Structures are given as structure tokens and as C-alpha cells.
N, C-alpha and C positions, 0 to 999 in steps of 0.2 A: 156825524154819528149814525144817520140812517144808512149811508153807504157802507160803513163798517159792519153794521148788523147784516145787511144783505150779503156782503162778502163772506162773513163768518157762516151764515146760513148756507150759502152756495158751496163753500168749502166743506162744510159738514156733510151735505148731501153727496158731494163727489166722493168723499172718503168712505161714507157708508156704502155707496154703490160699488166701490172698488174692493171692499172686504168680501171674502168668500162667505156665502150663505152657510149658516150652520145646518148641517144635515140633521134630519129628524128621524127618529125611530120609525120603521115601516108601520103604516096604518094597518088596522085589522083587515081591511079590504086587500091591501098589498100582500099581507101574510097569507090570506086565503088564496090569492092568486099564485103566490110562490108554491104553496102546497099542492095546488091543482096541477101546475106544470111539472113539478118534481114527481108527483104520484103518477102522472101520465107517462113520464119517461121511464119510471121504474116498471110500470105495467108493460110498456113496449119492450123493455129489456127481457122481461120474463116470457113474453110471447115471441121472442126472437124477431121482432119487427124493427130491425136496425135502421131502416130509412125513417120510420116514424120517430124513433128515439133520437136520431141525429137531428131531426127538425126542431127539437126542443133546445138544442145547443145554440148559444149566441153566435152571431156571424164570425167573430174572431176565432172561436173554437172550430167552427165548420171550416174556416180557411186553413187553420192549422193542420187539420186531418184530411181535408180535401174530399173525402167520400165516406159513406157509411161503413164500408168494409174496414178501412183503417181505424175508424172510430171504434168499431166493434173489437178489433184486436187490442186497442188501448184499454178499453173498459174491461174486457175479460182478463187482460194481463195484469191490471193493477187495481181495478175497482170492482172485482167480482162480488164484494160484500154488498154493493148497491145494485148490482145486476141480478143477483140471485139471493136476496136476503131471506133469512129465516124470520127475522123480526125487523121492522122498519117503523120507527116512531118519530113524529115531528115534535121538536121542542119549540123554543121561542124564535121569532123573527127578530133580527137585530141589525145593527150596523157594525161592521168591522173595518176599521180604517176608512170610515165614511162610505163603505160599499154595502148595499143591502145584502143581507145574508139570512139564510134559514138554517137553524141548527137542527141536527137529527141524531138519533140513536139507532144503531144498526147492529144486528148480529148476522154475520155472513154465513155462508154454507159451511165454513170451517168451525163454526161455533164461537168464534172470537168476537166479543163485544167491542164496538167502535163508536166514537163520537165523530160526527161529521159536520162540515160547513159547506153549504151550497151557496156560492156567490151568484147573485141574480143581477140581470142587466135589463133595464127598461128599453124597449124598442121604440122607434119613432112613431109607431101606431098605438103606443100605450101598453102593448102586451109585454110580458116578461119572458126572458129566456135564461137558461143556465149558463153562467159565464165561467164556471170553475167549481171543482169539488176538492175538498181536503178531508182526508180520513186519518184518524189517529186512534190507536188502540186505547180503549177505555181502561181506567184503573180497574183492578180486580174487584168485581162487584160482590164477591162472596165474603170479603173481609170487612 
């Protein structure tokens, strides 16, 4: 009987260890860190400091573009709303598909309101970098 209990306990512990950990909503400290990184990148965009802006991108993004000049072309070509915003507001930090994310509201230089998601990636030193951005035209806010 004692051996059976030990076996069941050991099996339970092994199964629990094998299951993926449930991701938690980002803490207030993480949300503040997300916002600090994002705000710093937006400030770098506005100051045309593309090397600085590029430094806030996660390593995978940096590898994808290779250098700040290519990154600049991509940002100005498809993400001008976050590079030159008229309005930029932070909403909630959350998880999307178990990925830490910061929600934003942006009005770009074209006057079009957009909702955005900044996916964040924790680095080995504990800092956060931007791992991707999605922008979608917001529903008409006047109606």
C-alpha cells in the first residue's frame, strides 16, 4: 500500500511538471516597463534617432531587418501612425496567445484612429523589448 501511494505521488508530480505553466497577466511592474520601452521608442522615432529606436526591438526583429536604415523604411512605410502620432495612449497590458502585450490607442498623422498591440519579449537580463506591433483601424469613434 505504501509503495502504491509513493508511486501515485511520484506520477502526479511528474505529470504536474510536464504540463505547461499557465501564463499570468503581466504585473503592474511589467506593464510599467512595457510602457517605458514603448514610449522611449516612440520618442526616438519622433527625434529621428533610428539607431536608438532599433535598440528597443527584440533580437528577432533586429535580425529580420539587419540595420536601423531598413528598420526605418519599414516603420515609415507601414507604421507611420506610431512613428509620428498625433495621439498615443496606453490601454491595458495583457496576454494574447500567452504572449505579453501592451494595448494602445493611436491617431496617426493622417488623423485615422487605430488600436494597436505591442508584443513584448523578456530578455535574458530581465529587460523587455518590442517583439512586434499590430495596428488596426479603430471603429468610427464619432458614432
